[in-house]
C-alpha positions in Angstrom: 9.8 38.7 -30.4 6.9 36.3 -30.6 9.2 33.4 -29.8 10.5 35.1 -26.7 6.9 35.9 -25.6 5.9 32.3 -26.1 8.9 31.0 -24.1 8.2 33.5 -21.3 4.5 32.5 -21.2 5.5 28.8 -21.1 8.0 29.5 -18.3 5.4 31.4 -16.2 2.6 28.9 -16.8 1.9 26.9 -13.6 -1.0 24.7 -14.7 1.1 21.5 -14.7 2.5 22.1 -11.2 -0.6 20.8 -9.5 -0.4 17.6 -11.5 3.2 17.1 -10.5 2.2 17.6 -6.9 -0.5 15.0 -7.1 1.8 12.5 -8.9 4.4 12.9 -6.2 1.9 12.6 -3.4 0.3 9.5 -4.9 3.8 7.9 -5.4 4.6 8.6 -1.8 1.4 7.0 -0.6 1.9 3.9 -2.7 5.5 3.7 -1.5 4.3 3.9 2.1 1.7 1.2 1.5 4.3 -1.1 0.0 6.6 -0.5 3.0 3.9 -1.3 5.5 3.0 -4.5 3.6 6.6 -5.6 3.6 7.0 -5.0 7.3 3.7 -6.6 8.3 4.0 -9.6 6.1 6.4 -11.7 8.3 4.2 -11.2 11.3 1.0 -12.2 9.4 2.8 -15.3 8.0 3.8 -16.3 11.5 0.3 -15.9 12.9 -1.2 -17.8 10.0 1.2 -20.7 10.6 0.3 -20.8 14.2 -3.4 -20.9 13.4 -2.8 -23.6 10.8 -1.0 -25.8 13.3 -3.7 -25.3 15.9 -6.4 -26.2 13.5 -4.7 -29.3 12.2 -4.1 -30.6 15.7 -7.7 -29.8 16.8 -9.9 -32.7 17.6 -13.6 -32.8 16.9 -15.8 -34.4 19.5 -19.1 -36.1 18.8 -22.2 -34.1 19.5 -23.4 -34.3 23.0 -20.1 -35.5 24.6 -17.9 -33.4 26.9 -14.2 -33.9 27.5 
């Protein structure tokens, strides 16, 4: 009878359910972050390339001259 009581108590114990909820919630947030990074990455690479080309073709004037 003690074995059945132990199994019954183990089955009714919900102390680990909160931990499982937090693990699932954390995994969902991490997955969402990775998805956002993957979708934004191409746009950021494109903008960075445009900035690089604008800076490499920029010309520095001497101080006090206007063009």
